[in-house]
C-alpha positions as CSV (number, residue, x, y, z in Angstrom):
1,X,12.0,-16.4,-1.8
2,X,12.5,-14.3,-5.0
3,X,9.4,-12.7,-6.8
4,X,11.1,-13.8,-10.1
5,X,8.8,-15.4,-12.4
6,X,5.9,-14.3,-10.7
7,X,5.5,-10.6,-12.5
8,X,8.1,-8.5,-14.5
9,X,9.2,-5.6,-12.9
10,X,6.7,-3.2,-14.5
11,X,3.7,-5.3,-13.7
12,X,4.4,-5.8,-9.9
13,X,2.7,-3.8,-7.0
14,X,5.3,-4.6,-4.9
15,X,9.1,-5.3,-4.7
16,X,9.6,-8.2,-1.8
17,X,13.2,-9.0,-3.3
18,X,14.4,-5.2,-2.4
19,X,12.6,-5.6,1.0
20,X,14.9,-9.0,1.4
21,X,17.8,-6.8,0.4
22,X,16.7,-3.9,2.5
23,X,16.5,-6.5,5.3
24,X,20.1,-8.3,5.1
25,X,17.7,-11.4,4.0
26,X,16.2,-11.2,7.2
27,X,13.1,-13.8,6.0
28,X,11.6,-13.7,9.4
29,X,11.2,-10.1,9.9
30,X,10.1,-9.6,6.0
31,X,7.5,-12.2,6.7
32,X,6.0,-10.4,10.1
33,X,6.0,-6.9,8.4
34,X,4.2,-8.8,5.1
35,X,1.7,-10.2,7.4
36,X,1.2,-6.8,9.8
37,X,0.3,-5.0,6.4
38,X,-2.1,-8.1,5.0
39,X,-3.6,-6.9,8.8
40,X,-3.5,-3.3,8.6
41,X,-4.5,-2.0,5.1
42,X,-7.8,-3.3,5.0
43,X,-8.2,-0.7,8.1
44,X,-6.3,2.0,6.2
45,X,-9.0,1.1,3.5
46,X,-11.7,1.4,5.9
47,X,-10.2,4.5,7.1
48,X,-10.4,6.3,3.8
49,X,-13.6,5.4,3.1
50,X,-15.3,6.8,6.5
51,X,-13.3,9.8,6.2
52,X,-15.0,10.2,2.3
53,X,-18.4,9.5,3.4
54,X,-18.0,11.8,6.7
55,X,-16.7,14.2,4.6
56,X,-13.5,14.6,7.0
57,X,-11.1,16.2,5.2
58,X,-8.5,15.8,7.7
59,X,-9.4,12.0,8.4
60,X,-8.8,11.1,5.0
61,X,-5.3,13.2,4.6
62,X,-4.5,11.1,7.6
63,X,-5.2,8.0,5.9
64,X,-3.3,8.6,2.8
65,X,-0.2,9.6,4.4
66,X,-0.4,6.4,6.4
67,X,-1.2,4.4,3.4
68,X,1.8,6.0,1.8
69,X,3.8,5.4,4.6
70,X,3.3,1.9,4.3
71,X,3.8,1.2,0.7
72,X,6.9,2.8,1.0
73,X,8.7,0.1,2.5
74,X,7.2,-2.5,0.1
75,X,8.4,-0.4,-2.7
76,X,4.4,-0.3,-4.0
77,X,5.4,2.5,-6.3
78,X,2.2,2.1,-7.8
79,X,0.4,2.8,-4.8
80,X,2.5,5.7,-3.2
81,X,2.4,7.2,-6.3
82,X,-1.6,7.3,-6.1
83,X,-1.7,8.1,-2.6
84,X,0.8,11.3,-3.4
85,X,-1.5,12.1,-6.5
86,X,-4.4,11.8,-4.1
87,X,-2.8,13.9,-1.6
88,X,-2.1,16.6,-3.9
89,X,-5.4,16.8,-5.0
90,X,-7.0,17.0,-1.7
91,X,-4.3,19.6,-0.5
92,X,-5.1,22.0,-3.7
93,X,-8.6,21.0,-3.8
94,X,-8.6,23.0,0.2
95,X,-6.5,25.4,-0.3
96,X,-9.0,26.6,-2.7
97,X,-11.2,26.7,-0.2
98,X,-13.3,23.8,-1.1
99,X,-15.1,21.2,1.4
100,X,-14.5,17.7,0.8
101,X,-17.7,16.8,-0.6
102,X,-17.4,19.4,-3.5
103,X,-15.9,17.7,-5.8
104,X,-17.3,14.6,-6.9
105,X,-14.2,12.3,-8.2
106,X,-12.8,11.4,-4.3
107,X,-14.7,8.2,-4.5
108,X,-12.9,7.1,-7.9
109,X,-9.7,8.2,-6.4
110,X,-10.6,6.4,-2.8
111,X,-11.4,3.5,-5.1
112,X,-8.6,3.3,-7.5
113,X,-6.0,3.2,-4.4
114,X,-8.1,0.8,-2.8
115,X,-7.7,-1.5,-5.8
116,X,-4.4,-0.6,-6.0
117,X,-3.6,-2.3,-2.6
118,X,-5.8,-5.2,-2.8
119,X,-3.3,-5.7,-6.0
120,X,-0.5,-5.4,-3.6
121,X,-1.8,-7.6,-1.1
122,X,-2.6,-10.4,-3.3
123,X,1.2,-10.3,-4.1
124,X,2.3,-10.5,-0.7
125,X,-0.3,-12.9,0.2
126,X,1.5,-15.1,-2.7
127,X,4.7,-14.2,-1.4
128,X,3.8,-15.6,2.2
129,X,2.1,-19.2,0.8
130,X,5.1,-19.2,-1.6
131,X,7.6,-19.2,1.6
132,X,5.6,-21.1,4.2
133,X,7.2,-24.4,5.4
134,X,10.5,-23.5,2.7
135,X,13.3,-25.0,3.7
136,X,16.3,-22.1,3.4
137,X,19.5,-22.7,3.8
138,X,21.2,-20.4,6.9
139,X,22.5,-16.8,5.4
140,X,25.8,-15.8,5.4
């Protein structure tokens, strides 16, 4: 059930070992949460891209908030930091009276965050694959 040996802590995009501790080693719940993230993260990426294309700052802010909230659960600090930084940049940009379309690097920020989410999802897929069919002794 451990991520040990796959990556060093500094290389990981999420900390599924910490998730297991937080859940009291409830593997079934962890597997369900990971599966839900894997099902939903592509929709979050689509929401970001659609909001950007539609020049919809509110929808983009909502998507970023949802991404950040989802990544916190899995200790996905890189994605959390990217989403938070993006949210802050968006807020400051809009507070200065600019429109979403008046800044050209939004697409790069969306691409970077989406890539980070893909990396996080890849780790989660490995987690699921590594735990599928394993025979674990009962917990305490």
